[in-house]
C-alpha positions in Angstrom: 136.2 127.4 152.1 133.9 126.4 149.6 130.9 129.0 148.4 127.7 127.0 149.7 129.6 126.4 153.3 130.3 130.3 153.3 126.6 131.2 152.0 125.8 128.7 154.9 127.5 130.3 157.5 126.4 134.0 156.5 122.9 132.7 156.6 123.6 131.4 159.9 125.0 134.8 161.5 121.5 136.5 159.7 119.5 134.1 161.9 121.5 134.7 164.7 121.6 138.7 164.6 117.6 138.8 163.3 116.8 136.4 166.7 118.9 138.2 169.1 116.3 141.5 167.7 113.8 139.7 167.6 114.2 138.7 171.4 115.6 141.7 172.8 112.9 143.7 174.5 112.7 147.5 173.6 114.4 149.6 176.5 112.8 152.7 175.2 110.9 154.3 172.4 111.6 152.6 168.9 113.3 155.2 166.6 111.3 155.8 163.0 114.0 154.7 160.9 114.2 151.3 163.5 112.5 148.9 160.5 113.6 145.5 161.7 111.6 146.9 165.0 108.7 149.0 163.6 107.7 145.7 161.4 108.4 143.3 164.3 105.9 145.2 166.2 103.2 145.6 163.4 103.8 142.1 163.0 102.5 141.2 166.4 99.8 143.9 166.0 98.2 142.7 163.1 99.0 138.4 163.6 98.8 138.1 166.9 97.7 134.8 166.1 101.3 133.4 164.8 102.8 130.8 166.5 105.9 131.7 169.1 107.9 129.1 167.2 108.4 130.6 163.9 111.9 132.1 163.8 112.2 135.5 161.4 115.3 135.8 158.5 115.5 139.1 157.3 116.6 139.4 153.7 117.7 143.9 152.5 116.4 145.2 149.7 120.5 145.8 148.4 120.5 142.2 148.7 117.5 141.1 146.0 118.1 144.3 144.2 122.3 145.2 143.7 121.3 148.5 141.8 119.3 150.0 144.5 120.1 153.8 144.5 118.3 154.2 147.9 120.3 156.2 149.8 118.9 154.0 153.6 119.9 150.5 153.1 117.0 148.7 155.1 113.9 151.2 154.2 112.7 148.1 151.9 113.3 144.8 153.3 111.6 141.0 153.1 111.0 139.5 156.2 110.6 135.5 155.9 109.0 133.6 159.0 110.0 129.8 159.3 108.9 127.1 161.9 112.3 125.6 162.8 113.8 124.7 165.9 117.0 126.3 166.8 120.3 123.7 168.1 122.5 123.9 171.1 124.9 125.7 169.2 122.7 128.5 168.2 121.7 127.1 164.6 118.8 125.7 162.8 118.5 122.2 162.4 119.8 120.2 159.0 116.7 120.0 157.1 115.6 123.4 158.5 116.0 125.0 155.1 113.5 122.1 153.2 110.6 123.8 153.4 109.7 127.0 152.1 108.5 130.5 154.5 105.0 130.1 156.6 104.7 133.9 155.5 106.6 136.4 153.3 106.6 140.0 154.3 107.7 142.9 151.8 107.7 146.2 153.8 108.7 149.3 152.3 108.7 152.9 154.6 109.3 156.3 153.5 113.2 157.2 154.4 112.4 160.7 153.4 109.5 161.7 155.5 110.7 162.8 159.0 108.0 160.0 160.7 109.4 157.4 157.9 105.7 156.0 157.7 105.2 152.6 156.3 103.9 152.8 152.9 103.9 149.2 151.1 103.3 145.7 152.4 102.7 142.6 151.2 102.1 139.7 153.4 101.6 135.6 151.9 102.5 132.7 153.1 100.1 129.5 153.8 99.4 131.1 157.9 98.0 134.5 155.9 96.6 133.1 152.6 96.5 129.1 153.1 92.8 128.9 153.6 91.8 131.4 150.7 93.8 130.0 148.1 92.1 126.6 149.7 88.8 127.7 149.1 89.7 129.2 145.5 91.0 126.3 144.2 87.9 124.3 145.4 85.5 126.9 144.0 86.6 128.8 141.3 85.2 126.7 139.0 82.0 126.9 140.5 81.7 130.1 137.5 77.3 130.2 137.7 77.1 130.4 141.0 75.2 133.0 143.1 76.3 135.5 145.6 74.2 134.4 147.8 75.5 130.3 147.1 79.6 131.7 147.4 78.6 133.3 150.8 77.1 130.1 152.4 79.9 128.3 151.0 82.6 130.8 152.6 80.5 130.2 155.9 80.4 126.8 155.8 84.2 126.5 155.2 84.9 129.0 157.8 85.4 132.4 156.6 84.7 135.4 158.8 84.1 137.6 156.7 82.2 136.8 153.5 80.2 138.9 151.0 77.4 138.9 153.3 79.7 140.1 156.6 80.6 143.6 155.3 79.1 145.5 158.7 81.7 143.1 160.7 84.5 143.5 158.3 84.2 147.3 158.2 83.9 146.7 162.8 87.0 144.9 162.1 89.5 147.3 160.2 92.9 147.7 162.2 92.3 151.9 162.5 93.9 151.7 165.8 96.5 148.8 165.1 97.7 150.5 162.1 97.9 154.1 163.8 101.4 153.9 164.8 103.0 153.0 161.9 101.4 154.8 159.1 101.6 158.2 161.0 98.3 159.1 161.1 94.7 157.8 160.5 93.0 155.6 157.8 89.6 156.8 156.5 87.3 154.3 154.9 86.1 155.3 151.5 84.8 151.7 149.9 85.1 148.1 150.8 84.2 145.5 148.3 84.1 141.6 147.9 85.7 139.8 145.1 86.0 136.6 144.4 86.9 136.2 140.1 85.9 132.5 139.7 88.6 131.3 137.0 89.8 127.9 136.9 93.0 129.0 135.4 94.0 131.4 137.6 92.2 130.6 141.1 92.9 133.9 142.8 91.8 133.8 146.4 88.7 135.4 147.4 89.7 139.3 148.9 88.3 142.4 150.6 89.8 145.5 148.8 89.1 148.7 151.1 90.0 152.3 149.6 91.0 154.7 152.8 92.0 158.5 152.7 95.3 158.5 154.3 95.9 162.1 156.8 99.2 162.3 158.4 99.6 163.5 161.7 101.4 166.5 160.1 99.0 167.8 157.5 100.0 165.6 154.0 96.9 163.5 152.4 96.6 160.5 150.1 94.9 157.4 149.7 95.5 154.1 150.7 94.4 150.3 149.1 94.7 148.1 151.3 93.8 144.1 150.5 92.3 142.0 153.5 91.7 137.6 153.4 88.3 137.1 153.8 88.6 133.4 156.9 90.9 135.3 159.6 90.6 139.3 158.3 94.2 139.1 157.7 95.0 142.4 155.9 97.6 141.1 152.9 98.6 144.4 151.2 99.5 148.1 151.8 99.9 150.6 149.2 99.5 153.9 149.9 100.1 156.5 147.1 103.5 158.8 147.2 102.4 162.6 148.4 103.0 165.1 145.4 103.6 168.5 147.0 101.2 171.4 145.8 102.2 174.0 143.7 104.8 176.3 146.1 105.7 173.7 148.0 108.7 171.7 148.3 
């Protein structure tokens, strides 16, 4: 068997496995170490508008980084969402892999903690950051614009949460949606809107939110989150590792 055919069979089997995971309804409470199921639930909670046609493919961290030393093989993984139809034989159409994923998410769960909270998330792709990236490509060169002009341009482009909509943005902060996955509460400390108008880099506009994480078991740490302004989608979560105090294990 050729290498390409073997890789295609492995990939098809992986798709079938993940589809079965995603299409099977839960029969009880999700275990803390059932990372794929929890990632599925998180995506549904945070991005309810994503099309039901999207098909997930999971890539384990060991496949991406063979030198990974974590004993938990699936606490870190990538989820790719593709828009392709599955044929009668349970395989994607022949040209299904020609287009890139519409959403690419990297998840990291703390396998050392009893509740195995989410400590890292990075979500990107056309369905998440497409509008913000398009805006940056068109307006990054407007380095002389005032904040008022920028806010007006964002409103005209369809952004829900420009720099003049901070109060509305903070009211939309998904504290309750995140609580089950982070095993605690997030208290907002600050929220700042950034759009570095640089024609060379064309970085998309972003909300940066600094929070204080308070776990259900009493642990505390800092957590940073970023959001794109058009839909208010989370684009990243970074929970600072908890450093035990002196005398604690």
